[in-house]
C-alpha positions in Angstrom: -0.1 -0.2 0.3 1.5 3.4 -1.0 2.0 5.9 1.8 -0.3 8.6 0.7 -2.3 11.4 2.3 -5.6 9.9 1.4 -4.4 6.4 2.8 -3.1 7.9 6.2 -6.4 10.0 6.4 -8.9 7.0 5.4 -6.7 4.8 7.9 -7.1 7.7 10.5 -10.7 7.7 10.0 -11.2 4.0 10.2 -9.4 3.7 13.4 -11.4 6.7 14.7 -14.8 4.6 14.1 -13.5 1.3 15.5 -12.7 3.5 18.5 -16.1 4.7 18.6 -17.9 1.6 18.1 -15.8 -0.2 20.8 -16.6 2.4 23.4 -20.2 1.7 23.2 -19.9 -1.9 23.8 -20.1 -3.1 27.4 -16.6 -3.5 28.9 -17.8 -4.8 32.3 -21.0 -6.6 33.2 -21.3 -6.7 37.2 -23.6 -8.1 39.4 -23.9 -7.3 43.3 -25.9 -9.4 45.6 -26.5 -8.9 49.3 -28.8 -10.9 51.4 -32.3 -9.4 51.9 -32.0 -7.0 49.0 -32.5 -7.4 45.4 -29.3 -8.0 43.2 -28.1 -5.1 41.2 -26.8 -5.5 37.8 -24.5 -3.2 35.7 -23.5 -3.4 32.1 -20.7 -0.4 31.6 -19.5 0.6 28.3 -16.3 2.8 28.3 -18.3 5.8 27.5 -20.1 5.4 31.0 -16.7 4.5 32.5 -14.9 7.6 31.2 -16.6 9.8 28.5 -13.1 11.3 27.5 -12.4 8.7 25.2 -15.5 9.5 23.1 -14.3 13.3 23.0 -10.7 12.2 21.6 -12.3 9.8 19.0 -14.4 12.8 17.6 -11.7 15.1 17.7 -9.5 12.8 15.7 -12.1 12.5 12.8 -12.4 16.2 13.0 -8.5 16.2 12.7 -8.4 14.2 9.7 -10.8 16.9 8.1 -8.4 19.4 9.1 -5.4 17.6 7.5 -7.5 17.4 4.2 -8.0 21.5 4.3 -4.8 22.5 5.3 -1.0 22.0 3.8 2.3 22.8 4.6 3.3 23.7 8.0 -0.4 23.8 9.2 -0.8 20.0 8.0 2.3 19.4 10.2 0.7 20.7 12.9 -2.6 19.0 12.5 -0.2 16.0 12.1 1.0 16.3 15.7 -2.6 16.9 17.0 -3.7 13.8 15.6 -0.6 11.9 17.2 -1.5 13.4 20.4 -5.1 12.3 20.3 -4.0 8.9 19.3 -1.7 8.7 22.3 -4.2 10.2 24.6 -6.7 7.3 23.6 -4.1 4.8 24.4 -3.1 6.4 27.7 -6.8 6.6 29.0 -7.6 3.3 27.7 -4.8 1.7 29.6 -5.6 3.3 32.8 -9.1 2.3 32.4 -8.2 -1.3 32.1 -5.8 -1.2 34.7 -8.3 0.6 37.1 -11.6 -0.9 36.1 -12.4 -2.3 39.4 -12.5 1.2 40.8 -14.6 2.7 38.1 -17.1 -0.3 38.4 -16.9 0.4 42.3 -17.8 4.0 41.9 -21.0 2.9 39.4 -22.1 0.7 42.1 -22.0 3.5 44.9 -23.8 5.8 42.4 -26.6 3.0 41.8 -26.9 1.6 45.5 -26.2 4.8 47.4 -23.1 3.5 49.5 -20.0 1.8 49.0 -20.0 -1.6 48.3 -17.5 -4.4 47.8 -17.7 -8.2 46.5 -19.6 -7.9 43.4 -18.8 -10.2 40.4 -18.0 -8.7 36.9 -16.9 -10.3 33.6 -14.8 -8.1 31.2 -14.6 -7.9 27.8 -11.6 -7.4 25.2 -12.6 -4.1 23.8 -9.9 -2.3 25.9 -7.6 -4.6 24.1 -8.8 -3.4 20.8 -8.6 0.1 21.4 -4.9 0.1 22.5 -3.5 -1.1 19.2 -5.8 1.1 17.1 -5.0 4.0 19.3 -1.5 3.5 18.7 -2.2 3.0 14.8 -4.0 6.5 15.1 -0.8 8.0 16.7 1.4 6.7 14.0 -0.9 8.1 11.1 -0.4 11.6 12.9 3.2 11.3 13.2 3.3 10.3 9.3 1.0 13.3 8.4 3.4 15.4 10.7 6.8 14.2 9.3 6.2 13.6 5.5 5.5 16.2 3.2 2.6 15.4 0.6 2.4 17.2 -2.6 -1.5 17.5 -2.8 -3.4 20.0 -5.1 -6.4 19.3 -2.9 -6.1 22.6 -1.2 -5.4 24.5 -4.2 -8.5 23.3 -6.3 -10.6 26.3 -5.8 -7.8 29.0 -5.7 -8.1 31.6 -8.4 -5.0 32.8 -10.6 -5.7 36.1 -12.0 -4.8 36.3 -15.9 -4.3 39.4 -17.9 -7.5 41.0 -19.2 -6.5 40.3 -22.9 -6.6 36.5 -22.0 -10.0 36.7 -20.2 -13.3 34.8 -21.4 -16.3 36.7 -20.8 -17.1 34.1 -18.2 -13.7 34.5 -16.5 -14.3 38.4 -16.8 -18.0 37.9 -15.3 -16.2 35.7 -12.3 -13.8 38.8 -11.6 -16.5 41.2 -11.6 -15.5 42.6 -15.2 -18.4 43.7 -17.5 -17.2 41.4 -20.4 -19.2 43.9 -22.8 -16.9 46.8 -22.1 -13.3 47.2 -23.5 -10.5 46.1 -21.4 -7.9 48.6 -20.1 -5.6 47.4 -23.0 -8.5 48.7 -25.5 -9.4 45.4 -26.6 -12.9 43.9 -27.0 -13.2 40.7 -24.7 -14.3 37.9 -26.2 
């Protein structure tokens, strides 16, 4: 696969979408039972445990659009931002995985109204999917920041003023010149 800006941006958007989907799936299903009380079951997604991951993934998608719209040094800055977002996703996900019991305990405390312990939980492997995808997202950002891509995408709509004698009537109208009048050089516009 050729390392082009289009491929990097496509990979970045795909990675961000994978992260967004993984964040909505249940990362932990926990049940707390106590004698004399009904059992409490929680199915917690990463968005419910830590909502900052969702914002980072959405910011990565927006940064992909920024990489398309910019060029030169500004594109390099956007690449650095993308790399930082990817590393932020990795760091927060590792923190969430390593402290999952604390986050689940806080959710039980909110649900029951007091601190409890002794719940039974099952965890999924969505966190283990998000870590490499976040790292791949960071690598895309580094590649965009380091490599220069010669693309005409951002220059597509820029105007290049032409001398009056070379203007067609449509070009003259586009520049706000009345094509039925003579040009400053004395020639009729054709």
